[in-house]
C-alpha angles and dihedrals in degrees: 000000000000090000091052091049091049091050092048090048092051092048092049091048091050092050092049091049091049092050090048090054090048090049091052090048093050090049090054095054099040124090143168116253114209125186122183123190132154109334099334140076125208119201124190140142138265147171131239121238115188125192145150118274117178091340095309132100111248126185122220129186126212117203140145118289093231092058090068101028092107087066091063115104131180121202132172120239135173115254104234093210100045099027090224129117120261135177120252118202116209135174130208121222122274124219119239110205132195124181118225120220133186127229094281093050100256117144109246101173144308140257123218130188132182120249128197118222108234102168128024134179118179128232097238105053103005145049095285093236135133131189119198134187118216110233095211118077092198105083099153092126088058095053128237105270123114133205117262109214127206100244104184126085098239118117117240106257116258113262094029112149111247139185128210124198117188147134097271108199089002129279093344088067098036118159093008111168124215134164141210141134139274103270104182144338134236105018103180111230121174105310101346146033135264138185124240124228138174096222107131113253136171136180103304093043092093110120093016119133129252110210141188106259092216098061111357097251112162109243103163150353126241110237108149140019142187095193138348092280100032107073137153125221138193097241122226092244090061095044093048104027099040113017102035095038094048094049096038093240100121084125085075091069104020120062090197091070113083123225136175130211088245089059090051095047093048099051123100113257101211126065113225092224137241119299121227140065120321126219121239131284090255088082090067091059095044095045109025121187115259113227119121110242120196138158116255090271091059098254111144117251096182126031097199 
């Protein structure tokens, strides 16, 4: 009996140690995404993906498209070749924020860097995704870890234990960690599909990763919710198999795919959307998006 108890204790200790290592890893790749435009501020979540580009380490951030949509501007210009007006779509920079803590866990400050939006798909007619490139090459304050994406097209089995790390309620809840399970696959929403999870999420969770608890692999992104434990994600198989493949940006999730800075600078920023019928506006009320929107003084504009 004593031997059995010793074995069970060792196994439990090993599991706890493994989950602590996963927790530390998920903390190191998760950030707050802040976008300010006009009189409002949107705060959501994101993950860091680091890779080599032209022999240099470059940091990219994945988040939800609706977190940065207030940075999108459309202005009319005259086409110099045709002499006719055309619309030019531009994006301002987002802020990527990481809190700094001392050895006993107390917050002692924060670091923020600018990030350029290099691919955007809106929440209404697209995949609700955004890929950003951090302008600074010195990311020491953000650590050195990178997100490991699930690259195959197999759904995560129902009941699988999952973690979510996001900025619940915005920066004040940055890098909050919750857990849950995979609840269901393929919930049809508007023009595409999402997976359902029970990981706890609040406004500010939008763009935050959902990860396998066993090894920290990214398997989805929180984008909408109908309650703290009823949330919808963009699954990895849609991000990788549909969005990245269609737009030839698989390099943004797979380090085995080569890319140059010229490739990045020459690609179109905005996704043209997803063709097909859209479901009704009632979906927006049932499953609202989950950024935290405030005025510039920090007063909430939306509660959910």
